[in-house]
C-alpha positions in Angstrom: 161.5 68.6 4.6 158.2 68.0 2.3 156.0 67.0 5.4 157.4 70.4 8.0 156.5 72.5 4.8 152.7 70.9 4.5 152.6 70.9 8.3 153.4 74.9 8.2 150.8 75.2 5.7 148.0 73.7 7.8 149.7 75.9 10.9 149.1 78.9 9.0 145.3 77.9 7.7 144.3 77.3 11.0 145.8 80.4 12.7 144.1 82.5 9.8 141.0 80.4 10.4 141.2 81.6 13.7 141.8 85.1 13.3 138.8 85.4 11.0 136.5 84.1 13.3 137.7 86.7 15.9 137.4 89.3 13.6 134.3 88.5 12.9 133.1 88.3 16.9 134.4 91.7 16.5 132.0 92.6 13.9 129.2 91.1 15.9 130.1 92.8 19.4 130.6 96.4 17.1 127.2 95.8 15.7 125.7 95.3 19.5 127.2 97.9 21.3 127.5 100.6 18.9 130.8 102.2 20.8 132.8 103.1 17.9 132.3 104.3 14.6 132.0 102.6 11.2 135.1 103.6 10.1 137.0 102.0 13.2 135.4 98.4 11.7 135.1 99.0 8.7 138.8 97.5 7.6 137.8 94.0 9.3 134.8 94.1 7.3 136.3 94.2 4.6 138.6 91.9 5.5 136.4 89.6 5.9 134.0 90.2 2.6 137.3 89.5 0.7 138.8 86.6 2.9 137.1 83.6 1.2 136.4 81.6 4.0 133.8 80.1 3.6 134.0 78.1 7.2 132.7 81.5 8.6 129.2 81.2 6.6 127.4 79.5 9.8 128.2 81.8 12.1 127.6 84.5 9.9 123.9 83.3 9.3 123.5 82.9 13.2 124.7 86.4 13.3 122.7 87.6 11.0 119.5 86.0 12.3 120.2 87.6 15.4 120.0 90.7 14.2 116.9 89.8 12.5 115.0 88.9 15.6 116.6 91.8 17.4 115.5 94.6 14.8 119.6 95.5 14.6 119.4 97.1 10.7 122.8 98.2 11.4 124.4 94.5 12.1 121.9 93.1 9.6 123.8 95.1 7.0 127.0 94.4 8.3 126.8 91.2 8.4 125.1 90.8 4.9 127.8 92.6 3.1 130.2 90.0 4.3 127.9 87.3 3.4 127.8 88.8 -0.2 131.4 88.9 0.0 132.4 84.9 0.8 129.7 83.5 -0.9 129.0 85.7 -4.0 125.5 85.1 -5.5 125.2 82.1 -3.3 124.2 84.3 -0.4 121.5 85.7 -2.6 118.3 83.3 -1.0 119.5 84.1 2.6 119.9 88.3 1.7 116.7 88.3 0.1 114.8 86.1 2.9 116.5 89.1 5.3 115.0 91.8 3.0 111.8 90.3 3.6 111.8 90.8 7.3 110.9 94.5 7.9 112.8 96.4 10.0 111.2 100.0 10.0 114.6 100.7 7.9 114.9 101.6 4.0 117.1 99.0 3.4 119.4 100.9 1.3 122.5 98.9 2.5 121.2 95.8 2.0 119.2 96.7 -0.9 123.2 97.8 -2.6 124.5 94.1 -1.5 121.5 92.3 -3.5 121.2 94.3 -6.8 125.2 93.9 -7.1 125.0 90.1 -6.6 121.8 90.3 -9.1 123.8 91.9 -11.6 127.0 89.3 -11.4 125.2 86.4 -12.4 121.5 87.1 -14.1 120.9 83.4 -15.1 121.3 81.9 -11.2 119.9 85.4 -9.8 116.8 84.8 -12.1 116.1 81.3 -11.2 116.6 82.2 -7.3 114.3 85.6 -7.3 111.9 83.6 -9.6 111.7 80.7 -6.5 111.2 83.3 -3.9 108.6 85.5 -5.7 106.1 82.2 -6.1 106.7 81.9 -2.8 104.3 81.0 -0.2 104.2 84.4 1.9 103.4 87.6 1.1 106.2 89.7 2.5 108.3 86.9 0.7 107.1 87.1 -2.5 107.3 91.0 -2.6 111.1 91.0 -1.9 111.0 88.5 -5.1 109.5 90.5 -7.4 110.9 93.4 -6.5 114.4 91.9 -7.4 113.3 90.0 -10.7 112.6 93.4 -11.6 116.9 93.9 -12.2 117.1 90.5 -14.3 113.5 89.9 -15.8 113.3 88.7 -19.0 110.3 88.6 -21.7 109.2 85.0 -20.5 108.3 86.6 -16.9 105.5 89.0 -18.6 103.4 85.8 -17.3 104.3 85.8 -14.2 104.1 89.3 -13.4 101.0 90.1 -15.4 99.6 87.0 -12.6 101.1 88.9 -9.5 99.0 92.3 -11.1 96.0 90.5 -9.9 97.6 89.0 -6.4 94.9 89.9 -3.2 98.3 91.9 -1.9 98.0 95.2 -3.4 101.8 95.9 -2.2 102.0 92.4 -4.5 100.5 94.0 -7.5 102.2 97.3 -6.8 105.6 95.3 -6.7 104.3 93.3 -9.7 103.8 96.4 -11.8 107.1 98.2 -11.1 108.7 95.1 -12.4 107.2 94.3 -15.8 110.0 94.5 -18.7 109.5 97.1 -21.0 106.0 97.3 -22.3 106.7 99.2 -25.5 107.1 97.0 -27.4 105.2 94.0 -25.6 101.7 94.2 -26.0 101.2 91.7 -23.4 103.2 94.5 -20.8 101.3 97.0 -21.9 98.2 95.5 -21.3 98.7 94.2 -18.1 99.8 98.1 -17.1 96.9 99.5 -18.5 94.9 96.8 -16.9 96.6 98.1 -13.3 95.1 101.7 -13.9 91.8 100.6 -13.1 93.1 99.0 -9.7 91.6 99.7 -6.0 94.6 101.0 -4.7 96.4 103.9 -5.6 99.7 103.1 -4.9 99.0 100.3 -7.8 97.7 103.4 -10.1 100.1 105.5 -9.5 102.7 102.7 -10.5 101.4 101.7 -13.7 100.6 105.1 -14.7 104.3 106.1 -14.1 105.7 103.3 -16.3 103.5 103.9 -19.0 104.6 107.6 -18.8 107.9 105.9 -19.8 106.9 103.3 -22.8 106.6 106.0 -25.5 103.4 104.8 -27.1 101.1 106.5 -28.2 98.5 104.6 -27.4 99.1 104.9 -23.7 97.1 108.5 -23.8 94.0 107.4 -23.7 94.2 104.9 -21.0 95.9 107.9 -18.8 93.7 110.5 -19.9 90.8 108.2 -18.6 92.3 108.3 -15.2 92.8 112.1 -15.3 89.3 112.0 -13.3 91.0 109.8 -10.5 89.5 110.6 -7.2 92.9 111.0 -5.6 95.6 113.6 -5.9 98.4 111.3 -5.9 97.1 110.1 -9.0 96.3 112.7 -11.1 99.6 114.2 -10.1 101.1 111.3 -11.6 99.5 111.3 -14.5 100.0 114.7 -15.1 103.4 114.0 -14.9 103.0 110.8 -17.5 101.2 112.6 -20.3 103.7 115.2 -20.3 106.5 112.4 -20.9 104.7 111.0 -23.6 104.4 114.7 -25.3 101.5 113.8 -27.4 99.0 116.7 -28.3 95.8 114.5 -27.9 96.9 115.0 -24.3 96.3 118.7 -23.9 92.9 119.5 -23.5 93.2 116.6 -20.4 96.0 118.9 -19.1 94.3 122.0 -19.4 92.0 120.5 -17.3 93.9 119.6 -14.9 95.2 123.1 -14.4 91.8 123.7 -12.8 93.0 120.9 -10.1 92.3 122.0 -6.7 95.5 120.2 -5.9 98.5 122.5 -6.1 101.0 119.2 -7.5 98.3 118.2 -10.1 98.2 121.6 -11.1 102.0 122.4 -11.3 102.7 118.9 -13.0 100.2 119.4 -15.2 101.9 123.2 -16.4 105.0 121.6 -16.6 103.4 118.9 -19.2 101.9 121.3 -21.2 105.5 122.5 -21.8 106.6 119.2 -22.8 103.5 118.5 -25.1 104.3 121.8 -26.7 102.4 123.1 -29.9 99.9 126.2 -30.4 97.4 125.3 -27.5 99.5 124.3 -25.3 101.7 127.5 -25.9 98.0 129.6 -25.7 97.6 128.2 -22.3 101.1 129.2 -21.3 101.0 132.1 -22.6 98.6 133.1 -20.3 99.9 132.1 -17.4 102.9 134.0 -18.2 101.3 137.2 -18.2 99.0 136.3 -15.0 99.5 138.6 -12.0 99.9 135.9 -9.8 104.1 135.9 -9.8 103.8 131.6 -9.1 101.9 131.4 -11.8 104.6 133.0 -13.6 107.0 131.0 -12.2 105.4 128.2 -13.4 105.0 129.3 -17.0 108.7 130.1 -17.2 110.0 126.7 -16.5 107.6 125.1 -18.9 107.7 127.7 -21.6 111.4 127.0 -22.4 110.5 123.1 -23.4 108.2 124.1 -25.9 111.0 127.2 -27.5 111.0 124.7 -30.5 107.2 124.0 -31.0 106.2 127.9 -31.0 107.2 131.0 -31.8 105.8 133.2 -29.6 107.9 130.9 -27.2 111.5 132.8 -27.6 110.1 136.4 -27.0 108.1 135.5 -24.1 111.2 133.9 -22.3 113.2 137.1 -22.9 110.3 139.3 -21.0 110.4 136.6 -18.2 114.1 136.7 -18.1 113.4 140.8 -17.2 110.4 140.0 -14.9 110.3 142.4 -12.0 110.3 138.7 -9.4 113.7 137.6 -9.1 111.8 134.4 -8.4 110.3 134.2 -11.9 113.8 135.0 -13.2 115.4 132.4 -12.0 112.5 130.1 -12.7 113.3 131.1 -16.2 117.0 129.8 -15.7 115.7 126.8 -14.8 113.9 125.9 -17.6 116.9 127.1 -19.9 118.6 124.2 -18.5 115.8 121.7 -18.7 114.9 122.4 -22.2 116.2 120.0 -24.9 119.6 121.2 -27.0 121.1 124.8 -26.1 119.9 126.7 -28.7 121.6 130.1 -29.0 118.8 132.2 -27.8 119.0 130.5 -24.7 122.4 130.7 -24.4 122.2 134.3 -24.6 119.2 135.2 -22.3 121.5 133.0 -19.4 124.3 135.8 -20.2 121.9 138.7 -19.8 121.4 137.7 -16.4 124.6 137.0 -15.3 124.9 140.4 -13.4 121.5 140.3 -12.1 121.1 142.2 -8.6 119.4 139.3 -7.3 121.9 136.2 -5.6 119.2 134.0 -6.2 119.3 134.7 -9.5 122.9 134.6 -10.0 123.2 131.5 -8.0 120.9 129.8 -10.4 122.9 130.8 -13.4 126.1 129.5 -11.9 124.5 125.8 -11.0 123.4 125.5 -14.9 125.4 127.8 -17.2 127.9 124.9 -17.7 125.2 123.1 -19.3 123.1 126.2 -21.2 126.6 128.3 -22.2 129.5 126.0 -22.0 131.8 128.3 -24.1 130.7 131.5 -21.4 130.7 129.4 -18.2 134.8 129.7 -17.4 135.0 133.3 -17.5 131.5 133.8 -15.3 132.0 130.9 -12.6 135.6 132.1 -12.2 134.2 136.1 -12.0 131.5 134.8 -9.6 134.5 133.0 -7.4 134.6 136.8 -6.5 131.4 137.8 -5.7 130.0 139.4 -2.8 127.1 136.7 -1.8 129.3 133.6 -0.1 126.5 131.1 -1.0 127.4 132.2 -5.1 131.2 131.7 -4.2 131.2 128.4 -2.9 128.4 127.3 -5.6 131.0 129.2 -8.6 133.5 127.0 -6.9 131.9 123.1 -6.9 131.1 124.0 -10.9 134.7 125.1 -11.5 135.6 121.5 -10.0 132.6 119.8 -11.7 133.5 122.2 -15.3 137.2 120.5 -15.5 135.7 117.1 -14.3 134.6 115.5 -17.8 132.7 112.7 -15.6 130.2 115.1 -14.1 126.2 115.7 -14.4 
């Protein structure tokens, strides 16, 4: 009887392998012919990914190479998902090499699979991506440096600091993005400051962005020096990062950027002045709030709420902006209240004053932010808005009521 049982097991395993191979071929045909929706093949893909059938790996790799050669990123992602499910972190080298092949897409699906594998076993993943990050081809080094950012350790700073000086600007930019938190690491911080002088604008943008999140007071001076950069994208990021740092030392540079020829730079400078706060910054924002140009008042309204705790003149000015004759200014005031830290009583009261605003756009803005700014009043306001004449507002109110009842909603 035992031999019969064993034979049945062998037959069952053989049949299952045949079924898996057939299922895989069905997935490959689907990716080639694209005659059916993904929903039709999804159960098969899931079953293969969870099958643990490592005998499929050679065929999966063959199919993956085929789709890479054909530029079929949809097929690439399907096969990558199955490979990741069957092999786990062992599939990481193959998937990273697939990512190094540019098929012209955003790689969202493939990168999601890679990131999941990176987090599944950081130690093994880090060894793999370090090898790739020091590989022979720029494409592989770029992918390796990108992946290293998800598992980076302090001892990787030297590797990344060297990559910041690579001849390939794309590698330099990727290395800047992967440098570990420079808040408490002077070596990492120095590498970012050095990258601010890079010839490539994307590298400078990446470095300025990272410095803005360090919280280090000594990041202000090198960023201020970059405020005269010839590229608007860089100047815009400088303004944003100075706002993130929130240092009064940045105020003069931000005031100068208000005269920048590029609109995005000016808008980021206004917003940053609100984040910096303090009397000199508020002086500038109050001038903008009184300007005849409604667009300037819109920008001031968004920024002033962030400075409410830094100057007593802000609260009465917000009240005036909430009663501005332009609906766009009133709506911008609401947006500013929502972006400010905390929810002072004045902000909640100001929002409630705008609940019955005659302009639907203003009421819609109230609906979106009320649960954050005036949570106690939110249920009543949103229920009332479900009966509003404006169809868009009724839909928004219904959505926000659902989020109000869901503690995990943002």
